[in-house]
C-alpha positions in Angstrom: 75.9 29.9 -15.8 76.4 29.2 -11.9 75.2 32.4 -10.4 71.7 32.2 -13.1 72.1 28.6 -11.8 71.9 29.6 -7.9 69.4 32.1 -8.4 67.5 29.7 -10.0 67.7 27.5 -6.4 67.0 30.1 -4.6 63.7 31.4 -6.2 62.6 27.4 -5.8 63.7 27.4 -2.7 61.3 30.5 -2.1 58.8 28.5 -4.5 59.3 25.2 -2.1 57.1 26.0 1.4 54.5 26.9 -1.0 54.0 24.3 -2.7 54.5 21.7 -0.3 51.4 23.7 1.7 49.8 24.4 -1.1 49.8 19.9 -1.1 49.2 19.2 2.6 46.0 22.4 2.0 44.5 20.1 -0.9 45.0 16.5 0.5 44.1 17.5 4.5 43.3 20.9 5.4 40.2 21.7 2.7 38.7 18.0 3.2 38.6 19.2 7.1 36.7 22.5 6.4 34.6 20.6 3.5 33.1 18.3 5.8 31.8 21.1 8.1 31.4 24.9 5.7 29.3 25.2 3.1 32.6 25.5 -0.2 32.0 28.8 -0.2 33.9 29.6 3.0 36.0 26.5 2.9 38.5 27.2 0.3 38.0 30.8 2.4 39.4 29.4 5.3 41.7 26.9 3.7 43.5 30.1 1.8 43.9 32.2 4.6 45.2 29.4 6.7 47.9 28.8 4.5 48.3 32.2 2.9 48.6 33.9 6.3 49.5 31.1 8.9 51.2 28.5 7.6 53.4 29.8 4.8 54.7 32.9 6.6 55.2 30.2 10.5 57.6 28.2 8.0 59.2 31.3 6.0 59.8 33.1 9.8 61.1 29.4 11.3 63.3 29.6 8.2 64.7 33.1 8.4 66.1 32.3 12.5 67.7 29.3 11.5 69.4 31.9 7.9 68.8 36.0 9.2 68.6 37.5 5.2 72.3 39.0 4.6 72.3 42.0 2.8 74.0 46.2 2.9 71.4 48.0 4.4 69.9 50.0 1.4 66.3 48.4 2.3 64.1 46.7 4.4 62.6 43.9 4.5 59.4 42.5 5.6 58.6 40.0 8.7 59.4 37.1 6.4 62.7 38.8 5.9 62.5 39.4 1.9 63.6 42.3 0.7 60.7 45.6 1.0 60.6 49.1 0.5 64.6 51.3 -0.2 65.6 53.7 1.8 65.5 56.7 0.8 65.1 59.8 3.0 66.7 60.4 6.8 66.1 63.4 8.9 67.9 64.4 11.6 66.0 65.7 14.5 63.8 64.6 17.7 61.5 62.3 17.5 58.7 65.4 18.9 59.7 68.0 16.4 59.4 65.2 13.3 56.2 64.7 14.0 55.5 68.6 14.3 57.6 69.2 11.1 55.8 65.8 9.4 52.1 66.9 10.3 53.4 70.5 8.7 53.9 69.4 5.8 50.4 67.7 5.5 50.7 64.5 6.9 49.3 61.8 9.5 50.3 59.6 12.1 49.4 56.1 11.0 47.8 54.5 13.4 49.5 51.1 15.6 48.0 47.8 14.0 45.4 46.8 16.5 42.5 45.1 15.8 40.2 47.9 16.4 42.6 50.6 13.5 42.5 47.6 11.0 38.4 46.5 11.5 38.6 50.7 11.1 41.2 50.1 8.2 39.6 47.7 6.4 35.4 49.0 6.2 37.3 52.6 5.4 38.8 50.9 2.3 35.2 48.9 1.4 32.8 51.7 1.5 35.4 54.2 0.4 35.8 56.1 4.2 38.8 58.6 5.0 40.3 57.0 7.5 43.4 59.7 6.8 45.6 57.4 9.8 44.8 54.3 8.5 48.2 51.7 9.9 50.5 50.5 7.7 52.0 46.9 7.2 55.8 46.1 10.0 58.6 47.0 7.8 62.3 45.8 9.7 65.3 47.7 9.5 67.7 47.2 12.6 65.9 44.0 13.5 63.2 45.7 14.4 59.7 47.3 13.2 59.6 51.0 12.5 59.4 53.6 15.3 56.8 55.8 13.4 54.8 55.7 10.1 53.1 58.4 8.4 51.0 58.4 5.4 48.9 60.5 2.8 46.5 60.6 0.9 46.3 60.9 -3.1 43.8 63.4 -3.6 40.5 62.2 -5.9 42.3 58.2 -5.6 40.8 56.5 -2.3 43.0 53.8 -2.8 46.3 55.6 -3.2 48.2 57.3 -0.3 52.1 57.8 0.4 53.9 56.5 3.2 57.0 56.5 5.2 58.6 54.4 7.5 61.1 55.5 9.8 63.6 54.1 12.3 65.6 56.1 14.4 69.4 55.3 15.1 72.9 57.5 15.8 75.8 58.4 13.4 78.9 59.6 14.2 78.7 64.0 14.3 82.5 64.1 14.6 83.1 62.9 10.9 81.4 63.9 6.9 77.8 61.9 7.3 78.1 59.3 5.1 77.2 55.5 4.8 80.0 54.5 7.6 78.8 57.4 9.9 75.6 55.6 10.4 75.1 53.4 12.8 73.4 50.0 11.5 73.1 47.9 14.7 70.8 49.9 17.0 68.5 46.9 17.5 66.9 48.2 20.1 63.4 50.3 20.1 62.9 53.9 21.3 66.6 55.2 20.9 66.7 58.0 23.0 68.5 61.8 21.6 68.4 64.9 20.7 69.4 64.4 17.5 68.6 61.6 16.4 68.6 59.8 12.4 65.2 58.8 12.0 66.2 56.5 8.8 63.4 56.1 6.4 61.7 54.5 3.7 59.4 56.4 1.2 57.1 54.5 -1.1 53.1 54.5 -3.2 50.7 52.4 -3.0 49.3 52.7 -6.6 47.1 49.3 -6.5 45.9 45.6 -5.2 48.2 43.0 -5.4 48.8 39.8 -4.2 52.3 38.3 -2.4 54.1 35.6 -4.2 55.3 33.0 -1.9 51.7 33.2 0.1 49.3 34.8 -2.1 48.4 38.1 0.8 46.8 40.3 -0.8 49.0 43.4 0.1 49.4 46.9 -1.6 51.1 47.4 -5.3 53.9 49.8 -4.5 54.9 52.6 -7.2 58.2 52.1 -8.8 59.8 55.2 -8.5 60.6 55.3 -5.5 63.4 58.6 -5.6 59.8 60.4 -6.4 58.8 60.1 -3.0 61.8 61.1 -1.3 62.0 64.5 -3.1 57.8 64.7 -2.7 58.9 65.1 1.1 62.0 67.2 1.0 60.0 69.7 -1.2 57.1 70.0 1.4 59.4 70.1 4.2 60.8 72.6 2.2 57.7 74.4 1.0 57.2 74.3 5.4 60.9 76.6 5.9 61.2 73.7 7.8 64.9 72.3 6.2 68.2 74.0 8.1 70.0 71.9 4.7 70.1 68.9 2.3 73.0 66.5 2.4 72.7 63.1 -0.4 74.5 60.1 0.6 75.3 56.9 -1.4 74.6 53.4 0.4 74.0 51.4 -3.5 74.8 51.7 -6.7 71.8 52.7 -8.8 69.1 49.4 -8.3 66.3 47.5 -9.7 64.4 45.3 -7.1 62.2 42.6 -7.4 59.2 43.3 -4.8 57.6 40.6 -3.4 54.5 41.4 -4.9 54.2 39.4 -8.1 54.7 41.7 -11.0 55.9 44.7 -8.7 59.6 45.9 -9.0 61.4 48.9 -7.5 64.2 50.8 -8.6 66.3 53.5 -6.8 69.2 55.5 -7.1 71.1 53.9 -4.0 70.8 58.1 -2.5 69.1 58.8 0.4 68.7 61.7 1.2 69.2 63.6 4.5 66.9 66.5 5.5 68.3 68.5 8.9 65.2 69.4 10.0 65.9 73.8 11.8 65.7 73.6 15.7 62.2 75.7 16.2 61.4 73.5 19.2 65.1 73.5 20.4 64.1 72.3 24.1 61.8 69.5 22.8 62.8 66.7 24.7 62.7 62.7 24.0 
């Protein structure tokens, strides 16, 4: 009973900023725009300001005061909310990681620049092909992904596979398990010849709304384990895999996604793929 009450209190605390800002938007922001713009534009401007500026700013300020605490078995959004489970790791150099993923048919995602985001918006609206469209930033080790890849779903322009990777190191003198991984590499561009690229693989299957600020975002397929198997299988088909190990991060769990009516499930395991050193001389 106490746990239920605490859970409900936390959910209300998440909704409270939205309620307060929605009230402020109706009472103050919308009238301001309504006096200067046509009503449709006034409603749109109020929505954008509230959903994309005010609510995220409030939550990020809250996260500075109270940072999220969780065992690292999933990455988080910029606001600190749970996002994609960590389900794959690849031991290799950065150069070989990119070469291997591209050989398996994946494309490196472009940076989130204004130009690339505009191109991505037009490609979505008009059905144009954009193999390296930017992906949203998710966080692990206190930083956004170091590199991301995506793979289009044939016959479905609005769907794509994607995986984000964060570089870290691990204890090489002991069996590879959860405790051997260095989970506190906050510095970006970790250097080394054999890094562990911790990844979160998932698939976009549609469009939804984020529950705490009503931003438009992608809906994720609940079966994230299938995405892990997809990547391992593709790398194996290209004869790039030296060995695959499975380590346990957590018990099987269901993750309430930030998207309304969205949830993810995972078996709590991460497949660690060691690539064959076909480019042994490659350096970071």
